[in-house]
C-alpha positions in Angstrom: -7.0 -15.3 -7.0 -10.0 -14.6 -9.2 -8.1 -14.5 -12.3 -5.5 -17.2 -11.5 -1.8 -16.7 -10.7 -0.7 -17.9 -14.0 -2.7 -15.7 -15.9 -1.9 -12.7 -14.0 1.8 -13.1 -14.2 1.7 -14.1 -18.0 -0.3 -10.7 -18.7 2.2 -8.6 -16.4 5.4 -10.0 -18.1 3.5 -9.2 -21.6 2.8 -5.6 -20.3 6.3 -5.3 -18.8 7.7 -6.1 -22.4 5.2 -4.0 -24.1 6.2 -1.0 -22.1 9.9 -1.3 -22.4 9.3 -1.4 -26.2 7.2 1.7 -26.0 9.4 3.5 -23.7 12.8 2.7 -22.6 13.5 5.9 -20.5 11.2 5.8 -17.7 11.5 3.1 -14.7 8.6 0.6 -14.6 7.4 -1.3 -11.9 4.3 -3.3 -10.4 2.5 -2.8 -7.4 2.2 -5.8 -5.8 -0.2 -6.3 -2.9 2.2 -7.6 -0.4 5.9 -8.0 0.1 5.5 -12.0 -0.7 3.8 -11.0 -3.9 6.6 -8.7 -4.8 9.1 -11.4 -5.6 7.3 -12.0 -8.7 8.6 -10.7 -11.9 11.4 -9.0 -10.2 13.7 -9.5 -12.9 11.5 -7.4 -15.2 11.0 -4.3 -13.5 13.5 -1.3 -12.7 12.5 -1.4 -9.1 10.3 -3.5 -6.6 7.4 -1.9 -5.2 4.5 -3.5 -2.9 1.6 -2.6 -0.6 1.5 -3.2 3.1 -1.7 -2.9 5.2 -0.8 -5.3 7.9 0.3 -4.9 11.5 3.4 -2.5 11.7 5.0 -5.0 14.1 5.3 -7.6 11.5 6.4 -5.0 8.6 10.2 -5.3 9.4 10.4 -9.2 9.2 8.3 -9.2 6.0 10.6 -6.6 4.4 13.9 -8.2 5.1 12.4 -11.4 3.7 11.8 -9.5 0.4 15.0 -7.6 0.5 16.9 -11.0 1.3 15.6 -12.0 -2.0 15.6 -8.9 -4.2 19.5 -8.1 -3.9 20.1 -5.9 -7.0 17.1 -3.6 -7.1 15.5 -0.6 -4.9 12.4 -1.5 -2.9 9.8 1.1 -2.5 6.8 0.4 -0.1 4.5 1.7 -2.9 1.2 2.0 -0.6 0.4 1.5 2.8 -2.2 3.0 5.3 -4.9 2.4 8.2 -8.7 3.1 7.9 -9.9 5.4 10.9 -13.6 3.9 10.4 -14.7 2.9 13.8 -18.4 1.5 13.2 -20.1 -1.7 12.7 -18.6 -2.8 9.4 -15.1 -2.8 11.0 -16.2 -4.3 14.4 -15.7 -0.6 16.1 -12.1 -1.4 15.6 -10.5 1.5 14.1 -10.4 5.2 15.2 -8.5 8.1 14.2 -6.0 7.5 17.4 -5.6 4.1 16.1 -4.8 5.4 12.7 -2.3 7.5 14.1 -0.5 5.2 16.0 -0.3 3.0 13.0 1.4 5.9 11.0 3.9 6.7 14.0 4.7 3.0 14.2 5.3 2.6 10.5 7.1 5.7 9.9 9.4 4.7 12.9 10.0 1.6 10.9 10.5 3.3 7.5 12.9 6.1 9.0 15.3 3.4 10.9 15.3 1.3 7.9 15.5 4.2 5.2 13.0 2.8 3.2 11.2 4.8 0.4 7.3 5.0 0.8 4.3 6.4 -0.5 1.1 6.3 1.9 -2.4 5.8 1.2 -4.0 8.2 1.2 -4.3 12.2 2.0 -8.1 12.6 1.7 -11.1 10.6 3.2 -13.5 9.3 0.0 -17.3 10.5 0.2 -18.0 7.5 -2.1 -16.0 4.4 -3.2 -17.1 2.9 -6.5 -18.2 -0.9 -6.8 -15.3 -1.3 -9.2 -12.5 -0.4 -6.7 -13.6 -2.9 -3.8 -16.8 -4.5 -4.7 -20.2 -3.8 -3.5 -19.8 -5.3 0.5 -20.4 -2.3 2.9 -17.7 -3.7 5.1 -15.2 -3.2 2.4 -16.4 0.0 0.8 -17.2 1.8 4.2 -13.4 1.0 5.4 -12.0 2.2 2.2 -13.8 5.4 2.8 -11.6 6.4 5.7 -8.0 5.8 4.8 -7.3 9.8 4.6 -5.3 11.9 6.5 -7.9 14.7 6.0 -11.6 13.9 6.8 -14.4 14.9 4.1 -15.1 18.1 5.9 -11.3 19.1 5.3 -10.4 18.5 9.0 -6.9 17.2 9.8 -6.9 14.0 11.5 -4.3 12.8 14.0 -2.6 11.1 11.7 -2.1 14.0 9.8 -0.2 15.8 12.6 2.0 12.4 13.2 3.1 12.7 9.5 3.6 16.5 9.4 6.0 16.2 12.1 8.2 13.7 9.8 
């Protein structure tokens, strides 16, 4: 929103054209922020990819809506996850148990639908640069806790869920 949809789409179209002129051997994609956004420029990429950080219960509907519009390309869930941060900046709503439950539910959907995926992220972060999510502590602090392994190298419950898969 801060850059304007038309500016972003124009820039991405220019980039896909340039990349293809430099390298026509490797597939390209755009990592869209949501399934709804992933419809943009689908004809310009080799496979469609998107991020998902919403409720697992809503994932299948969102995925099927995208799939109904993208008939001729593979679709990849390029990034998904859940923060285990349980402090004030997350209204005490997160926990390692909630994170594990999120991954369990998402994995059930992904396996049932045979959706290729990549999760975010293996390790928690000790610091998150302002350039990543800005200066606001409720954004930065939450970002530090998406890992399956904490900053002391302890495996979280979500790690165990995914290790079984």
